[in-house]
Structures are given as structure tokens and as C-alpha cells.
C-alpha atoms as one frame of an Amber mdcrd trajectory, in Angstrom:
protein
   0.033  -0.179   0.096   1.705   3.624  -1.090   0.454   7.090  -1.493   1.049
   7.833  -5.005  -0.450  11.239  -5.532  -2.036  14.252  -3.649  -3.702  17.322
  -4.641  -5.868  19.238  -1.988  -6.968  23.293  -2.355  -9.703  24.281   0.484
 -11.008  27.669   0.848 -10.593  28.919  -3.078 -11.369  31.953  -5.109 -11.024
  33.371  -1.355  -7.843  34.952   0.404  -7.146  32.813   2.708  -6.366  29.829
  -0.255  -4.154  27.078   0.635  -3.580  24.669  -3.007  -0.630  22.290  -3.631
  -1.106  20.465  -7.001   0.493  16.929  -7.758   2.274  16.265  -4.819   4.375
  12.772  -5.951   5.520  10.646  -3.128   7.829   7.539  -3.201   8.217   4.908
  -1.016  10.598   6.983   1.053  10.564  10.920   1.222  12.214  13.548   2.629
  10.216  17.322   2.483  11.857  19.826   2.905  11.413  23.701   2.676  11.945
  26.946   4.294   9.752  27.506   7.350   5.983  27.963   6.201   6.634  26.626
   3.047   3.543  24.192   4.008   6.120  20.978   5.262   3.752  20.168   8.305
   1.045  20.958   6.842   1.167  18.601   4.189   1.874  15.628   6.822  -1.621
  17.531   8.568  -3.543  17.310   4.958  -3.103  13.836   4.980  -3.623  12.841
   8.244  -6.751  14.390   8.133  -7.039  12.677   4.892  -7.074   9.736   7.550
  -9.487  10.641   9.832 -11.804  11.560   7.401 -11.950   8.156   5.775 -11.596
   6.662   9.386 -15.205   8.627  10.535 -13.366   9.867  12.785 -14.318  13.471
  11.885 -17.046  14.708  14.238 -17.471  17.741  12.000 -16.782  18.446   8.447
 -14.036  21.016   7.980 -15.386  24.159   6.473 -13.503  23.741   3.220 -11.455
  20.958   1.853 -10.761  19.937  -1.647  -9.076  15.906  -1.833  -7.980  13.915
  -5.124  -5.105  11.126  -3.704  -3.894   8.461  -5.821  -2.892   5.117  -4.636
  -1.622   2.054  -4.996  -3.500  -0.765  -3.028  -3.699  -4.950  -3.100  -6.838
  -3.950  -6.018  -4.590  -1.685  -7.891  -5.002   1.674  -8.847  -7.363   3.424
  -6.306  -8.500   7.555  -7.352 -10.719   9.567  -4.617 -12.290  12.528  -4.831
 -14.338  14.716  -1.864 -15.088  18.243  -2.124 -16.318  19.902   1.410 -18.026
  23.249   1.182 -19.936  24.618   4.399 -19.262  21.240   5.709 -21.072  19.887
   3.380 -20.092  17.632   0.905 -20.224  18.740  -2.549 -19.082  15.923  -4.463
 -17.989  12.412  -3.658 -15.926   9.864  -6.260 -14.131   6.952  -6.081 -12.635
   4.897  -9.337 -10.329   2.048  -9.195  -8.254   0.546 -11.756  -9.841   3.291
 -14.506 -13.126   2.411 -13.129 -15.699   4.603 -11.735 -17.348   2.492  -8.638
 -18.406   5.224  -6.327 -20.391   8.793  -7.459 -22.160  10.755  -4.997 -23.755
  14.396  -5.806 -23.844  17.385  -3.802 -27.452  16.743  -3.321 -26.340  13.405
  -1.385 -28.024  11.306  -4.152 -24.877   8.830  -5.959 -24.636   5.454  -6.810
 -22.590   2.743  -5.824 -21.741  -0.918  -7.434 -22.813  -4.028  -5.640 -20.554
  -6.802  -6.017 -22.666  -9.690  -5.592 -25.226  -7.462  -8.466 -22.835  -6.701
 -10.541 -24.559  -3.315 -11.059 -25.141  -0.553  -9.254 -27.661   0.748  -7.015
 -28.329   4.317  -6.192 -28.697   6.038  -2.412 -28.875   8.884  -1.126 -26.999
  10.263   2.146 -27.740  13.361   4.971 -24.615  16.084   3.094 -22.775  15.714
   5.681 -22.145  11.976   5.400 -19.585  11.027   3.594 -19.867   7.648   0.597
 -17.195   6.213   1.497 -17.579   5.896   5.042 -21.279   5.389   5.708 -21.762
   3.043   2.408 -18.796   0.684   4.200 -19.712  -3.005   3.550 -17.535  -6.081
   3.236 -19.532  -8.198   0.856 -20.956  -5.568  -1.492 -18.369  -2.586  -1.497
 -15.281  -4.653  -0.799 -13.406  -1.433  -2.073 -14.457   0.755   0.374 -13.018
  -1.579   2.764  -9.661  -1.734   1.301  -9.451   2.311   1.148 -10.888   2.119
   4.840  -7.698  -0.028   5.433  -5.069   2.195   4.167  -6.349   5.042   5.677
  -6.377   3.568   9.688  -2.751   2.087   8.522  -1.450   6.041   8.544   0.732
   6.925  11.447   1.275  11.138  12.057   4.353  11.844  14.686   5.256  15.326
  16.054   8.806  14.342  16.899  10.206  18.376  17.520   7.167  18.566  19.752
   6.736  16.719  24.026   6.073  14.049  22.082   4.207  12.644  25.299   7.484
  13.397  27.812   4.875  15.101  30.332   2.038  12.345  29.620   2.028   9.792
  32.560  -1.081   7.226  33.295  -2.809   6.228  35.970  -2.203   2.848  37.444
  -5.676   1.197  37.312  -5.237   1.978  33.318  -2.468  -0.362  33.429  -3.374
  -2.614  35.042  -6.650  -2.364  32.975  -4.263  -2.812  30.000  -1.793  -6.090
  31.381  -5.495  -7.651  32.446  -6.637  -7.559  28.207  -6.242 -10.570  26.271
  -7.061  -8.248  23.515  -5.094  -4.425  24.163  -6.216  -2.074  21.099  -3.571
   0.119  19.395  -4.280   3.684  20.782  -3.461   6.498  18.113  -2.536   9.107
  20.163   1.340   9.254  19.769   1.576  11.734  23.015   0.537   9.150  25.259
   3.903   7.137  24.969   2.997   4.782  27.709   0.273   3.105  27.348   1.155
   2.362  23.746   4.137   1.137  25.444   2.648  -1.195  27.837  -0.429  -2.200
  25.246   2.541  -3.369  23.011   4.506  -5.275  25.608   1.637  -7.247  26.891
   1.338  -8.570  23.408   4.799  -9.078  21.766   6.996  -9.195  25.397  10.564
  -9.495  25.824  11.232  -9.381  22.317   9.405  -5.974  22.273  11.509  -4.443
  25.015  14.615  -6.087  23.450  14.089  -4.618  19.702  13.405  -1.199  21.472
  16.728  -1.571  23.243  18.806  -2.851  20.224  17.635   0.265  17.838  18.417
   3.008  20.672  21.963   1.584  20.913  22.363   1.959  17.142  21.214   5.675
  17.753  23.654   6.218  20.542  22.185   5.302  23.844  23.719   2.588  25.454
  20.709   0.978  27.281  20.390  -2.065  29.269  16.818  -1.597  30.029  13.465
   0.263  29.222  10.119  -0.370  30.706   7.339   1.412  32.641   6.642   1.565
  36.436   5.813   3.448  39.469   7.024   6.910  38.843   7.162   7.135  42.329
   9.896   4.953  42.479  12.279   7.330  41.382  11.319  10.632  41.768   8.856
  12.089  44.400   5.437  13.328  42.986   2.197  13.632  44.550   0.113  10.512
  43.280   1.284   7.100  41.804   1.260   6.920  38.372   3.086   4.637  35.488
   6.101   6.200  33.427   8.905   5.067  31.149  12.362   4.531  31.994  15.214
   3.591  30.668  18.561   2.201  32.199  21.770   3.021  30.410  25.082   1.042
  31.003  27.271   4.042  32.118  24.354   5.012  34.884  23.296   1.867  36.558
  19.499   3.276  37.519  16.164   3.719  36.285  16.352   7.276  34.938  12.647
   8.143  34.630  11.166  10.085  31.079  10.309  13.510  33.132  13.970  13.303
  33.658  15.410  12.179  30.218  17.057  15.258  27.894  14.321  16.245  25.099
  16.846  15.095  22.681  16.526  11.019  24.093  13.030  11.223  24.693  12.232
  11.566  21.147  14.165   9.291  20.167  12.798   6.588  22.534   9.246   7.695
  21.416   9.966   7.425  17.827  12.172   3.893  18.762   8.920   2.847  20.866
   6.317   3.938  17.637   8.161   2.487  14.894   8.655  -1.130  16.497   4.985
  -1.114  17.467   4.268  -0.454  13.506   6.810  -2.787  12.614   5.600  -5.517
  15.328   1.660  -5.271  14.738   1.872  -4.940  11.209  -0.877  -2.539  11.409
   0.569   0.942   9.935   1.868   1.167   6.710   2.065   5.335   6.159   4.329
   6.663   8.863   4.164  10.456   8.540   6.947  12.170  11.123   6.802  16.152
  11.331  10.547  17.924  11.826  12.513  14.536  11.744  15.687  15.276  14.275
  15.151  17.590  15.719  16.983  18.412  19.286  19.611  16.286  18.101  23.450
  16.659  17.387  24.733  15.482  14.076  25.478  11.219  14.895  21.977  10.874
  16.469  19.996  12.711  13.529  21.519  11.178  11.077  21.552   7.885  13.184
  18.100   8.042  13.658  17.275   8.485   9.402  19.177   5.533   8.600  16.547
   3.575  10.976  14.209   5.335   9.645  14.855   4.221   6.406  15.659   0.358
   7.112  12.416  -0.254   9.109  10.439   1.456   6.290  12.310  -0.716   3.162
  12.151  -4.373   5.938   9.063  -3.301   6.856   6.990  -2.278   3.799   6.255
   0.779   4.985   5.830   4.476   3.362   7.830   6.736   4.747   7.159  11.285
   4.842   9.239  12.675   6.721   9.613  16.776   7.000  12.984  18.739   8.364
  14.705  21.396   6.972  17.986  20.758   8.861  21.366  20.857   7.217  22.635
  17.264   9.092  19.141  15.867   8.105  19.023  17.227   4.480  23.050  16.456
   3.852  21.823  12.776   5.118  19.199  11.149   3.097  19.767  10.431  -0.778
  18.654  13.616  -3.204  16.608  10.797  -5.081  14.119  10.778  -1.842  13.757
  14.579  -1.702  10.571  16.815  -2.445  11.024  20.473  -2.122   7.959  22.404
  -1.392   7.974  26.158  -2.544   5.262  29.052  -1.705   3.862  31.665  -3.022
   1.174  33.079  -1.233  -1.335  30.388  -0.259  -0.206  28.112  -3.341   2.373
  25.659  -2.599   4.515  23.898  -5.599   6.230  20.285  -4.897  10.291  19.686
  -6.933  11.729  15.941  -7.090  12.668  13.591  -8.960   9.618  13.007 -10.684
   9.057  16.320 -12.014  12.556  17.924 -12.073  14.724  15.218 -13.365  17.041
  17.191 -15.182  17.803  19.863 -12.129  18.327  16.753 -10.174  20.057  14.639
 -11.330  22.452  17.632 -12.508  22.821  18.462  -8.886  24.073  15.288  -8.116
  27.488  16.029 -10.076  28.561  19.176  -8.972  30.498  18.572  -6.072  27.884
  19.946  -3.773  26.127  18.634  -0.374  22.381  18.366  -0.613  21.747  21.307
   1.532  22.959  23.600  -0.849  20.787  22.144  -3.815  18.182  23.247  -1.286
  19.649  26.863   0.064  20.494  28.001  -3.533  17.546  26.707  -4.954  18.813
  24.734  -7.765  15.781  22.174  -7.781  13.495  25.108  -9.791  16.030  26.627
 -11.937  15.968  25.905 -15.843  19.005  23.442 -17.115  20.305  24.108 -20.320
  20.277  21.303 -23.253  23.889  19.580 -22.962
């Protein structure tokens, strides 16, 4: 499963328009660009589409127009939806060049029924999404496949608190460890609960994978886990928090005392291993990758991400304008965003092949490609 192409716009014909057209993606992607170019917003748009298609949106956006192409097991899916004033204006799904779902502004539409090998009409309320409300494993398996892809998207804001200040009540932890079928949370800030749920499912092998990955990042851990934080620091309540033990320290270090950089690395490693062990996530979005890390660890975490993606059949889309990160990631994985007003354009090897290939032979580092705006220059014929 992979995202191939995305176009998105909101508030068209208004001063606050924001639009990106024909953004294309490969298996591994670095989204680069100056501050406010739209890097974080692009990931947020993809994450919003995920919430839309999984029914997690309680109220439709005021404005939004999606046109997305995805490669799934059933072939090439092209899904479109336009929302205005929190109502669906139109919606369609084309699979392998055959339109299987069509919906109009008045809520009427038609959808293909597998057992009847024909289309039947329907009518939905203006704020109901057909791709969500018409899911049926027997009649509309193509909508089930679209839903599975949307549900496989994970969004991590590496440059944020990333859950460092979140602890978990002991009674909630007891319920998790007593559960035979624990569910995984989509809230990446609730790291303690995500870790506890995963450990309950995968045991010591899960911990050893975390320790191994952290060692590859330069953190010589001997132990990782979660326990009552009162055992390590004085706080007025009993709550579970993450801890690590390092070779040189020899004691349990609680998450509240970790450096922000170390905690971010630990959190991302835990999330990536949850994705790898559970095989529940296929599209990983990481905003501000490497933020707060030194050169060695920033570059090592890129190696880890790429390794996890290749070995677990995951698609990675990460953003950064950090020099260390940008110089580490091969240019063929780059997409550079440039914003003019509310219009964002993406440059990558798929639409600017001459510029990308020519730069490779100039003997300069990757950051110079970005800083010099070489990606949008016209390349003379040889």
C-alpha cells in the first residue's frame, strides 16, 4: 500500500486559499522547504484525510478538496471529495479506471454492488461521507480496502513534547495488562499506554528491539520499561511512566528527567517498533525529524527510519530543514516545497529530473541544493 499522488485545496477563490497540486511520493520521502513553506501542513492534510476516511471526524471541515491516488492490493485507487460549508459537494472513487462510487451535492449517488454486478442508487445527508457510511465487506470491498489504508497512517510530531509530560494512572495500566486483546491507541502522545499495550502483546522481544535500536542511535541502554514513577522521583500521585537504564548510569532514569532529544528518540523507536511488530501501520508521517538531536544521532535516526521502512514494507514521509538530516538523505528521496502566497509547489526528481540529476555531479552537498534554489532552475540542454 502506498500513497502515489495528492492534490489538496481549501478556501479557493478566497484570500486565505491554500493549495498544493500533484504532490507525488515514493517509498521514502523527505519533504524540505523554508519555514512556512507548508511542510507540516502537508503532513497534516494527509493525516486529516486519514481521519476523514476512518470516520474520526466529528464535524466536517469548513472547506477542503482532496484528490488522492493510492496503490493498494486491488490496484490503483483514485478518491476525490470536495467539502464546502461543512457539507459534501461531490465524492467519487475510481479503481483501475472504473468509477465504482459517485455522489452529488444533494446526497444522491450510485455505488457498485459486487453480488449484483451492477450499480444501485443511494441518498445520504449532506454531512455524511459515502466512503465511510457505505462500507460493506460483501457488497463494497473496495471501500474496506480504502478504509484499511486510511487506518494504516501514523502521524508523529518529532519536534513536539511527543508525550514526555504524559503519565498513566495505575488502574488504567492494570486493565491493559489484564486484557487478552489490547487495542492500540492512535494518540502518539500517550507513549506509556502505547508501550504498555505493545509489551503486553509482544513481551521481552519488543523490549530487546527497542534497546537494539536505541543502541544504534548511540544510547547504550540495558533496560527499558514503564513503572510507578514514584519509585524514581517524588510526585504526589501514583502513576506509570517510561524509564531507561544506561550502562554508564546504572539506575532507572524516568522520562521526566530525560533530555528532550533522548525522549524523542525513544518515543519514535517505540512507535516504529509498534508499527513493525503489529503490522498495523503502513504510512508513517514524521514531522521535524531529527529536531533536538546532535549530528551523529540525527543521521543515525534517518538510517533507522529508512531501514524500518524497507524491511517492514512501510512508506515514510518525513519533513525537515535541518542541515544534518538533509545532507544525510539521498537526493532522490527529496521533495522541496516552495510557497507563493497560498499556492504551494513541490519539486522532486519526478517532475524536475534534469535539475536533480545535474546537481548530483556538481560536487556540492544536498543542503546547497535546497539553499541555492537549484531545484527550480532551468537546466540548459547538454
